[in-house]
VEXDREN-2710 file (C-alpha; in Angstrom, 1 decimal):
% VEXDREN-2710
k/r/px/py/pz
1/MET/0.0/-0.3/-0.1
2/GLY/2.6/2.0/1.1
3/ASN/1.0/4.6/3.0
4/LYS/2.8/6.3/5.9
5/LEU/0.8/5.4/9.0
6/LEU/1.9/7.0/12.6
7/PHE/-0.3/6.2/15.8
8/VAL/-0.4/9.1/18.6
9/VAL/-0.3/7.9/21.7
10/THR/0.0/9.3/25.3
11/GLU/2.5/6.3/26.9
12/ASP/4.9/3.5/25.2
13/TRP/3.1/0.5/27.5
14/TYR/-0.4/1.3/26.3
15/PHE/0.5/1.0/23.1
16/VAL/2.4/-1.6/23.5
17/SER/-0.6/-3.4/25.6
18/HIS/-3.5/-1.8/23.2
19/ARG/-1.9/-1.0/19.5
20/LEU/1.1/-2.8/18.9
21/PRO/-0.5/-6.4/17.0
22/LEU/-2.3/-4.1/14.5
23/ALA/0.9/-1.8/13.9
24/VAL/2.5/-4.4/13.0
25/SER/-0.2/-6.4/10.4
26/ALA/-0.6/-2.8/9.2
27/GLN/2.9/-3.2/8.4
28/ALA/2.9/-6.6/6.5
29/ALA/0.0/-4.9/5.1
30/GLY/2.2/-2.3/3.2
31/PHE/1.9/0.4/5.6
32/ASP/5.0/2.1/6.8
33/VAL/4.4/2.7/10.4
34/ALA/5.6/5.0/13.1
35/VAL/4.4/5.5/17.0
36/ALA/4.6/9.0/18.5
37/THR/4.5/8.5/22.2
38/ARG/6.1/9.0/25.7
39/VAL/8.9/6.6/25.6
40/GLY/9.4/4.7/28.5
41/ARG/10.4/0.7/29.6
42/HIS/8.6/-0.3/26.6
43/ALA/10.8/1.5/24.2
44/GLU/13.1/-2.1/23.3
45/ILE/9.8/-4.2/22.3
46/ILE/8.5/-1.6/20.1
47/ARG/11.6/-1.0/18.5
48/ASP/12.0/-5.1/18.0
49/ALA/9.0/-4.9/16.2
50/GLY/9.9/-3.2/13.6
51/ILE/7.8/-0.3/14.8
52/ARG/10.4/3.2/14.3
53/LEU/9.6/5.0/17.6
54/ILE/9.8/8.6/17.8
55/PRO/9.5/10.2/21.2
56/PHE/6.3/12.7/21.7
57/ALA/5.8/13.1/25.1
58/LEU/1.2/14.6/25.2
59/SER/0.1/15.1/28.7
60/ARG/-2.3/13.4/30.0
61/ARG/-4.1/16.2/32.2
62/GLY/-3.7/19.1/32.2
63/GLY/-0.6/20.6/30.4
64/ASN/-0.7/23.6/27.9
65/PRO/-3.5/22.8/24.9
66/LEU/-2.6/25.7/22.9
67/ARG/1.5/24.3/23.3
68/GLU/0.4/20.7/22.5
69/ILE/-1.7/21.4/19.3
70/VAL/1.2/23.2/17.8
71/ALA/4.0/20.6/19.2
72/MET/1.3/18.2/16.8
73/TRP/1.3/20.0/14.1
74/ARG/4.6/20.4/13.6
75/LEU/5.0/16.4/14.0
76/TYR/3.0/16.5/11.5
77/ARG/4.1/18.7/9.1
78/ARG/8.0/16.9/9.5
79/GLU/6.8/13.5/9.8
80/GLN/4.2/14.7/6.8
81/PRO/2.0/10.9/7.6
82/ASP/-0.9/9.6/5.0
83/LEU/-2.6/8.4/8.0
84/VAL/-2.7/8.9/11.7
85/HIS/-4.4/7.4/14.0
86/HIS/-4.8/8.7/17.4
87/VAL/-5.6/6.9/20.6
88/ALA/-8.2/7.6/23.0
89/LEU/-10.1/11.6/23.7
90/LYS/-6.9/13.4/24.5
91/PRO/-5.3/12.9/21.6
92/VAL/-7.8/12.7/19.2
93/MET/-9.1/16.1/20.1
94/PHE/-6.0/17.9/19.2
95/GLY/-4.9/15.7/17.1
96/ALA/-8.1/16.3/14.7
97/LEU/-7.1/20.0/15.3
98/ALA/-4.0/19.5/14.7
99/ALA/-3.8/17.3/11.6
100/TRP/-7.0/19.3/9.8
101/LEU/-4.1/22.5/10.2
102/ALA/-1.9/20.3/8.9
103/ARG/-3.4/18.9/6.0
104/VAL/-2.6/15.2/7.0
105/PRO/-5.0/13.7/4.2
106/ALA/-6.5/11.0/6.2
107/GLN/-6.7/10.2/10.4
108/VAL/-8.7/7.7/12.0
109/ASN/-9.6/9.0/15.8
110/ALA/-10.3/5.9/17.9
111/VAL/-12.3/6.9/20.9
112/ALA/-11.4/4.3/24.4
113/GLY/-13.6/5.1/26.3
114/LEU/-15.2/8.6/27.1
115/GLY/-14.0/9.7/30.2
116/TRP/-13.7/12.9/31.6
117/LEU/-15.1/14.7/29.3
118/PHE/-19.0/13.2/29.6
119/THR/-18.5/11.4/32.6
120/SER/-16.7/14.4/35.1
121/SER/-19.1/15.8/37.2
122/GLY/-16.7/18.3/38.4
123/ARG/-18.5/21.8/38.0
124/MET/-15.6/23.0/36.0
125/VAL/-15.9/20.2/33.8
126/ARG/-19.8/21.1/33.6
127/LEU/-19.0/24.5/32.4
128/VAL/-17.0/23.7/29.7
129/ARG/-18.0/20.3/28.1
130/PRO/-21.3/22.1/25.7
131/VAL/-18.4/23.8/24.0
132/LEU/-16.0/20.9/23.8
133/ARG/-18.9/18.4/22.8
134/TRP/-19.0/21.0/20.1
135/MET/-15.6/21.3/19.5
136/LEU/-15.2/17.5/19.2
137/ALA/-18.3/17.5/16.9
138/ARG/-16.6/19.1/14.0
139/LEU/-13.3/17.9/14.6
140/LEU/-14.7/14.4/14.3
141/ASN/-17.2/15.1/10.7
142/GLN/-14.3/16.6/9.3
143/PRO/-13.6/14.6/5.2
144/HIS/-11.1/12.0/6.1
145/SER/-11.3/11.2/8.7
146/LEU/-13.3/8.3/10.6
147/THR/-13.9/7.2/14.4
148/ILE/-13.8/4.2/16.0
149/VAL/-15.9/3.2/19.0
150/GLN/-16.1/0.7/21.2
151/ASN/-19.2/0.3/22.5
152/PRO/-22.8/0.7/21.5
153/GLU/-23.8/4.0/24.6
154/ASP/-20.9/5.9/23.1
155/GLN/-21.4/5.1/19.4
156/SER/-24.6/7.0/20.2
157/LEU/-23.9/9.6/22.6
158/LEU/-21.5/11.4/19.6
159/GLU/-24.0/10.9/17.4
160/ARG/-26.4/12.9/20.3
161/SER/-23.1/15.0/19.9
162/GLY/-23.6/15.7/16.5
163/VAL/-21.0/13.8/15.2
164/SER/-22.7/12.0/12.2
165/ALA/-23.0/8.2/12.1
166/ALA/-21.4/8.2/8.9
167/ARG/-18.4/9.0/10.4
168/LEU/-19.0/6.6/13.5
169/ARG/-17.5/2.7/13.6
170/LEU/-18.2/0.2/16.0
171/ILE/-14.7/-2.4/16.5
172/ARG/-15.6/-3.7/19.8
173/GLY/-12.1/-3.8/21.7
174/ALA/-8.8/-3.9/21.1
175/GLY/-9.2/-7.8/20.8
176/VAL/-7.8/-10.7/22.2
177/ASP/-5.2/-12.9/21.5
178/VAL/-6.5/-16.4/22.3
179/GLN/-3.6/-18.4/21.7
180/VAL/-1.7/-16.5/24.5
181/PHE/-4.6/-16.1/26.7
182/TYR/-6.5/-19.6/27.1
183/PRO/-8.3/-21.8/29.9
184/VAL/-6.3/-24.3/32.7
185/MET/-7.9/-26.5/35.0
186/PRO/-8.6/-24.1/37.9
187/PRO/-6.1/-24.3/41.0
188/PRO/-6.5/-25.3/44.0
189/GLY/-6.7/-24.0/47.6
190/PRO/-9.1/-21.0/47.9
191/VAL/-11.0/-19.2/45.7
192/CYS/-9.2/-16.4/44.0
193/ILE/-10.7/-13.4/42.5
194/VAL/-8.6/-11.0/40.6
195/LEU/-8.8/-7.2/39.6
196/VAL/-6.6/-6.3/36.6
197/ALA/-6.7/-2.7/36.4
198/ARG/-4.7/0.8/37.1
199/MET/-4.9/1.2/40.5
200/LEU/-7.8/3.8/40.1
201/TRP/-11.0/4.7/42.5
202/ASP/-12.8/5.0/38.9
203/LYS/-12.0/1.4/38.7
204/GLY/-13.8/0.0/41.7
205/VAL/-11.4/-0.7/43.8
206/GLY/-12.3/0.5/47.1
207/GLU/-15.6/-0.7/46.6
208/PHE/-13.3/-4.6/45.8
209/VAL/-11.3/-4.0/48.7
210/GLU/-14.6/-2.8/50.7
211/ALA/-16.2/-6.1/49.8
212/ALA/-13.3/-8.2/50.2
213/ARG/-14.0/-7.2/53.5
214/CYS/-17.2/-7.6/54.1
215/LEU/-17.0/-11.2/53.2
216/THR/-13.7/-12.2/55.4
217/VAL/-15.8/-10.3/57.6
218/ALA/-18.6/-12.7/57.4
219/GLY/-16.5/-15.7/57.1
220/VAL/-15.6/-16.4/53.6
221/SER/-12.8/-17.3/52.5
222/ALA/-11.2/-16.0/49.2
223/ARG/-8.1/-14.5/48.4
224/PHE/-8.5/-10.6/46.7
225/VAL/-5.6/-10.3/44.0
226/LEU/-5.4/-6.4/43.5
227/VAL/-3.1/-6.9/39.7
228/GLY/-1.9/-3.4/38.3
229/GLU/0.2/0.1/39.9
230/PRO/-0.5/3.9/40.7
231/ASP/-1.2/6.7/37.9
232/PRO/0.2/9.4/39.2
233/ALA/-0.6/11.7/36.7
234/ASN/-4.5/10.8/36.8
235/PRO/-6.5/12.6/40.0
236/ALA/-7.9/8.9/40.5
237/SER/-5.1/6.8/41.6
238/VAL/-4.7/5.0/45.0
239/PRO/-1.3/5.8/46.3
240/GLU/0.5/3.4/46.8
241/SER/1.1/4.1/51.3
242/THR/-2.6/2.9/50.6
243/LEU/-2.2/-0.6/48.5
244/ARG/0.5/-1.4/50.7
245/ASP/-2.0/-0.8/54.1
246/TRP/-4.3/-3.4/52.5
247/HIS/-2.2/-5.6/51.5
248/GLY/-2.9/-8.8/53.9
249/GLN/-5.6/-7.2/55.5
250/HIS/-9.5/-9.3/54.9
251/GLY/-7.8/-11.5/52.2
252/VAL/-6.3/-8.8/50.2
253/GLU/-3.2/-8.6/48.1
254/TRP/-1.3/-6.7/45.7
255/TRP/0.7/-8.3/43.5
256/GLY/1.6/-5.0/42.0
257/ARG/2.3/-4.2/37.8
258/ARG/2.6/-7.9/35.9
259/GLU/3.6/-8.1/32.7
260/ASP/3.3/-12.4/33.0
261/MET/-0.8/-12.2/32.3
262/PRO/-2.5/-14.7/31.0
263/ALA/-0.3/-17.1/34.4
264/VAL/-1.8/-14.9/36.4
265/LEU/-5.5/-15.2/34.9
266/GLN/-4.3/-18.5/35.0
267/ALA/-4.1/-18.6/38.5
268/ALA/-7.6/-16.8/39.1
269/HIS/-10.7/-18.9/39.7
270/ILE/-13.2/-15.4/39.4
271/ALA/-12.3/-12.4/37.2
272/CYS/-13.8/-8.4/38.9
273/LEU/-13.9/-5.0/37.4
274/PRO/-16.0/-2.9/39.0
275/SER/-16.1/0.2/37.5
276/SER/-17.5/3.6/37.6
277/TYR/-14.9/4.4/34.5
278/GLY/-16.1/6.1/31.1
279/GLU/-14.3/2.9/30.1
280/GLY/-14.4/1.9/26.2
281/LEU/-14.1/-2.2/26.5
282/PRO/-11.8/-2.7/29.1
283/LYS/-9.4/-5.1/27.9
284/SER/-8.9/-7.2/31.0
285/LEU/-11.9/-8.3/31.1
286/LEU/-11.3/-9.5/27.2
287/GLU/-8.5/-11.2/28.6
288/ALA/-9.9/-12.8/32.0
289/ALA/-12.7/-13.7/29.6
290/ALA/-10.3/-15.9/27.0
291/CYS/-8.6/-17.4/29.9
292/GLY/-12.2/-18.5/30.6
293/LEU/-13.0/-16.7/33.8
294/PRO/-16.2/-16.1/35.1
295/ILE/-16.9/-12.3/35.2
296/VAL/-18.5/-9.6/38.4
297/THR/-18.2/-6.4/36.5
298/THR/-20.5/-3.5/36.8
299/ASP/-24.1/-3.0/34.8
300/ALA/-21.8/0.2/32.6
301/PRO/-21.1/0.9/29.1
302/GLY/-17.7/-1.3/28.0
303/CYS/-17.9/-3.7/30.8
304/ARG/-21.7/-5.1/30.1
305/GLU/-20.1/-5.4/26.7
306/VAL/-18.9/-8.5/28.2
307/VAL/-20.8/-9.4/30.1
308/ARG/-24.0/-11.4/29.7
309/ASN/-25.8/-11.7/33.0
310/GLY/-26.2/-14.4/34.5
311/VAL/-24.8/-16.4/31.5
312/ASN/-21.0/-15.9/31.3
313/GLY/-20.8/-13.5/34.5
314/LEU/-22.5/-10.7/37.1
315/LEU/-23.7/-7.2/36.6
316/VAL/-24.1/-5.0/39.4
317/PRO/-24.4/-1.5/39.9
318/VAL/-21.9/0.9/40.1
319/ARG/-19.9/2.4/43.3
320/ASP/-22.4/-0.2/45.1
321/ALA/-19.6/-2.4/47.5
322/ALA/-22.8/-4.2/48.9
323/ALA/-24.2/-5.8/45.9
324/LEU/-20.5/-7.1/45.0
325/ALA/-19.0/-9.1/47.8
326/ALA/-23.0/-11.0/47.1
327/ALA/-22.0/-11.0/43.8
328/LEU/-18.3/-12.7/44.7
329/GLU/-19.8/-14.7/46.9
330/LYS/-22.2/-16.2/45.0
331/LEU/-19.2/-17.7/42.4
332/ILE/-17.4/-18.1/45.6
333/GLY/-19.7/-21.0/46.4
334/ASP/-20.8/-22.6/43.5
335/ALA/-18.0/-24.1/42.1
336/ALA/-20.2/-25.7/38.7
337/LEU/-21.5/-22.2/38.7
338/ARG/-17.8/-20.8/37.8
339/ARG/-17.2/-23.0/35.3
340/SER/-20.4/-23.2/33.4
341/MET/-19.6/-19.5/33.2
342/GLY/-16.2/-19.5/32.1
343/GLU/-17.2/-22.2/29.3
344/GLN/-19.5/-19.0/28.2
345/SER/-16.3/-16.2/28.8
346/ARG/-14.3/-18.8/26.6
347/VAL/-17.0/-19.2/24.0
348/ARG/-17.8/-15.1/23.5
349/ALA/-13.9/-14.5/24.0
350/GLU/-13.5/-16.7/21.0
351/THR/-16.0/-15.6/18.9
352/GLU/-16.4/-12.1/19.0
353/PHE/-14.0/-10.5/20.6
354/GLY/-10.9/-12.4/19.2
355/LEU/-7.4/-10.3/17.8
356/GLU/-7.7/-11.3/14.1
357/THR/-10.8/-9.4/13.8
358/VAL/-10.4/-6.5/15.7
359/ILE/-7.4/-6.2/13.4
360/ALA/-9.5/-7.6/10.3
361/GLN/-11.9/-4.4/10.8
362/THR/-9.5/-2.6/11.5
363/LEU/-7.2/-2.2/7.9
364/ALA/-11.0/-2.3/6.5
365/VAL/-11.1/1.6/8.3
366/TYR/-7.6/2.3/7.0
367/ARG/-8.5/0.9/3.6
368/GLU/-11.3/3.5/3.5
369/VAL/-10.6/6.2/4.7
370/CYS/-7.6/6.6/2.2
371/ALA/-9.2/5.8/-0.4
END
């Protein structure tokens, strides 16, 4: 194909976790691929995959919008991409404007959850939200621009904000490699419930710990494992000192960041994500489903896309630790139910969320927008 494709992502770890297989496949399809991102400890993984890495620091919160838009404009003028793929809301908003100013021929905007712009209850956000939504609609309605959303609720919300349905494409998540993530025999010992996420209050970490306390006080024996690290750039980050205080109390274990996610999930009996965050479609739940785990998550956009209530898991209300505890207790005490729901999770992963399907759908969007 010969087109120059530039990914713009805030963090290198996120690119590796969510987009690297897509970038490699795009390169195999004939694109000249590069990624502009903040360089951290995943730089060599990106380079080893044959993807050109461009150090580019875009703040996730705060920062100077005008300065960052100008920096993106300069990046596009220097790199001269034929197609730019913005990932997440801030790169989408700033990048779409910069791409228009730099006359980039085509752009794909991947909205991985609508996050703070549509969900925050903060006074300042509520004041500026109508203007920002209007601006976002104008940017996403540009010619030679398509926007990928991960769940129907986000699609509907963008349409109500003024984005043309003709500019939106629904692709459900980043996909999961079902050859890497697969079920094994459940491990012996107490039932292990695992929550894999950045350690943010919005991810339901507090409700998870409270549910663990309620259950252990009631005499339920189980392990409640938190996997992930704090995110100091996010104001909702759980302090590391709090995580250390929780460790060892009421069955709670904090394992920190782990790179061996298949092994982590294969050591668990139940996956949990009681998120109130503006999720797109959580990759951790896709990986848990591929490993054949029953899932307890919130009845919220993105999360409920992975779980059919009563089929492959249980849905609970947002920010309801008591309901979460009741759902977990039901699964802890019923091995047959865990097994049947886990089998359905694996079926859904294979038939609906496979990595090859998602990559093929995304490459089709590239071809469409470049045509």
